[in-house]
SETOR-726477 format. One record per residue (C-alpha): residue in three letters; chain; y, x, z. Coordinates in steps of 0.1 Angstrom, whole numbers, m for minus. Layout:
! SETOR-726477
FIMI  rest  kette      v      u      w
FIMI   ALA      A      Y      X      Z
...
//
This chain:
! SETOR-726477
FIMI  rest  kette      v      u      w
FIMI   MET      A    718   m127  m1268
FIMI   TRP      A    732   m151  m1298
FIMI   LYS      A    766   m131  m1295
FIMI   HIS      A    751    m95  m1292
FIMI   ALA      A    726   m106  m1326
FIMI   GLN      A    752   m120  m1350
FIMI   SER      A    776    m91  m1344
FIMI   GLY      A    748    m69  m1351
FIMI   LEU      A    744    m47  m1319
FIMI   ILE      A    707    m60  m1319
FIMI   GLN      A    683    m61  m1354
FIMI   PHE      A    652    m81  m1351
FIMI   ARG      A    626    m57  m1370
FIMI   ARG      A    591    m67  m1381
FIMI   THR      A    559    m47  m1369
FIMI   SER      A    533    m31  m1381
FIMI   LYS      A    515    m61  m1364
FIMI   GLY      A    542    m86  m1384
FIMI   THR      A    559    m96  m1353
FIMI   TYR      A    591    m91  m1348
FIMI   GLU      A    606    m70  m1319
FIMI   PRO      A    643    m66  m1308
FIMI   GLN      A    660    m34  m1315
FIMI   ILE      A    693    m28  m1296
FIMI   LYS      A    721    m10  m1321
FIMI   ASN      A    737     19  m1303
FIMI   TYR      A    764     32  m1322
FIMI   LEU      A    778     72  m1319
FIMI   HIS      A    814     62  m1305
FIMI   ASP      A    828     38  m1284
FIMI   ALA      A    852      7  m1297
FIMI   GLU      A    884     32  m1288
FIMI   GLY      A    866     61  m1312
FIMI   ASN      A    858     83  m1281
FIMI   PRO      A    817     92  m1284
FIMI   LYS      A    795     76  m1256
FIMI   GLY      A    771    101  m1236
FIMI   ASN      A    758    134  m1247
FIMI   LEU      A    752    130  m1285
FIMI   LEU      A    731    162  m1286
FIMI   LYS      A    715    156  m1262
FIMI   SER      A    707    124  m1278
FIMI   LEU      A    698    135  m1310
FIMI   LEU      A    673    159  m1298
FIMI   ALA      A    662    136  m1275
FIMI   ASP      A    653    106  m1292
FIMI   ASN      A    639    123  m1320
FIMI   GLY      A    614    139  m1298
FIMI   VAL      A    626    177  m1309
FIMI   PRO      A    615    197  m1280
FIMI   VAL      A    640    220  m1274
FIMI   GLY      A    620    233  m1238
FIMI   THR      A    643    232  m1206
FIMI   ASN      A    656    256  m1178
FIMI   ALA      A    624    256  m1165
FIMI   ASP      A    608    269  m1198
FIMI   ALA      A    631    293  m1198
FIMI   SER      A    619    308  m1168
FIMI   ARG      A    582    308  m1177
FIMI   GLU      A    587    327  m1205
FIMI   LEU      A    610    352  m1184
FIMI   SER      A    583    359  m1157
FIMI   ALA      A    556    361  m1184
FIMI   LEU      A    574    392  m1196
FIMI   PHE      A    589    402  m1160
FIMI   PRO      A    571    393  m1135
FIMI   GLU      A    588    411  m1107
FIMI   THR      A    621    396  m1115
FIMI   ASP      A    634    367  m1100
FIMI   VAL      A    642    346  m1130
FIMI   GLN      A    655    315  m1107
FIMI   ARG      A    685    338  m1096
FIMI   ILE      A    695    347  m1135
FIMI   LYS      A    688    310  m1149
FIMI   PRO      A    679    317  m1185
FIMI   LYS      A    686    291  m1213
FIMI   PRO      A    657    283  m1236
FIMI   VAL      A    644    306  m1263
FIMI   SER      A    635    277  m1284
FIMI   LEU      A    669    255  m1278
FIMI   VAL      A    684    288  m1291
FIMI   ARG      A    660    292  m1316
FIMI   LEU      A    665    253  m1330
FIMI   LEU      A    703    264  m1326
FIMI   LEU      A    698    291  m1349
FIMI   GLN      A    676    278  m1374
FIMI   VAL      A    701    250  m1384
FIMI   ALA      A    735    270  m1379
FIMI   SER      A    723    304  m1396
FIMI   ALA      A    710    316  m1434
FIMI   SER      A    695    348  m1442
FIMI   GLY      A    718    382  m1435
FIMI   ASP      A    739    357  m1412
FIMI   THR      A    751    381  m1382
FIMI   VAL      A    746    361  m1351
FIMI   MET      A    772    370  m1320
FIMI   ASP      A    770    362  m1289
FIMI   PHE      A    797    373  m1257
FIMI   PHE      A    780    364  m1230
FIMI   ALA      A    742    372  m1239
FIMI   GLY      A    730    372  m1201
FIMI   SER      A    690    376  m1202
FIMI   GLY      A    691    381  m1237
FIMI   THR      A    677    351  m1251
FIMI   THR      A    702    348  m1286
FIMI   ALA      A    683    381  m1291
FIMI   HIS      A    649    369  m1286
FIMI   ALA      A    652    333  m1303
FIMI   CYS      A    675    352  m1336
FIMI   LEU      A    639    376  m1333
FIMI   ASN      A    614    347  m1328
FIMI   LEU      A    626    330  m1359
FIMI   CYS      A    630    359  m1376
FIMI   ARG      A    596    370  m1373
FIMI   GLU      A    590    330  m1381
FIMI   ASP      A    612    326  m1415
FIMI   GLY      A    608    357  m1428
FIMI   ARG      A    648    358  m1431
FIMI   LYS      A    669    386  m1421
FIMI   ARG      A    692    377  m1394
FIMI   LYS      A    711    405  m1374
FIMI   TYR      A    725    401  m1340
FIMI   ILE      A    753    412  m1317
FIMI   LEU      A    750    414  m1278
FIMI   VAL      A    777    418  m1253
FIMI   GLU      A    769    416  m1215
FIMI   MET      A    795    433  m1187
FIMI   GLY      A    765    422  m1161
FIMI   GLU      A    741    445  m1141
FIMI   TYR      A    713    437  m1156
FIMI   PHE      A    724    451  m1190
FIMI   TYR      A    700    479  m1188
FIMI   THR      A    674    464  m1162
FIMI   LEU      A    663    430  m1183
FIMI   LEU      A    685    427  m1216
FIMI   ILE      A    671    458  m1235
FIMI   PRO      A    637    458  m1219
FIMI   ARG      A    635    420  m1229
FIMI   ILE      A    650    429  m1265
FIMI   LYS      A    626    457  m1270
FIMI   LYS      A    597    438  m1257
FIMI   VAL      A    605    412  m1277
FIMI   ILE      A    605    430  m1307
FIMI   PHE      A    569    442  m1295
FIMI   SER      A    552    416  m1295
FIMI   ASP      A    559    376  m1296
FIMI   LYS      A    535    366  m1270
FIMI   TRP      A    535    377  m1230
FIMI   LYS      A    518    372  m1196
FIMI   ASP      A    525    386  m1165
FIMI   GLY      A    543    419  m1180
FIMI   ARG      A    515    426  m1209
FIMI   ALA      A    519    417  m1248
FIMI   GLN      A    489    390  m1257
FIMI   THR      A    464    409  m1284
FIMI   ASP      A    471    381  m1301
FIMI   GLY      A    510    386  m1303
FIMI   LYS      A    531    396  m1339
FIMI   ALA      A    551    425  m1336
FIMI   SER      A    587    415  m1350
FIMI   VAL      A    598    416  m1383
FIMI   THR      A    625    440  m1392
FIMI   SER      A    655    420  m1382
//
């Protein structure tokens, strides 16, 4: 323990109660310079950034299309894609998704534009069977309202701004 404290791997920090507690210092890279673990996941999870799970994504899609077997589709969480777009895009940007799947990128882009008032465009490419049965109807529904339950728009939902 003393050796690790001397090398800076363990630090003792004063708490708000006036006591000291040890904290292990973690590095993004090991001694050879290789990344340790999943950096993005660690940065998000360790800082309490809510990014959603695949189960959340399935619930979101089920709210839009209750009759669809969303477990077969395996959608991604809108909140995660929204966070990535928030960090990586600006007003006037065009977001491209060459594997659009169920349309999560468009859903996230529309939600973000609705929230921050910026204008972004998106281009989606999908060759799967549900392009017409799921992707396009999803985009239309998300443009109409941001809140859905059992396939019906909720009265407290907001329509999308032009993106």
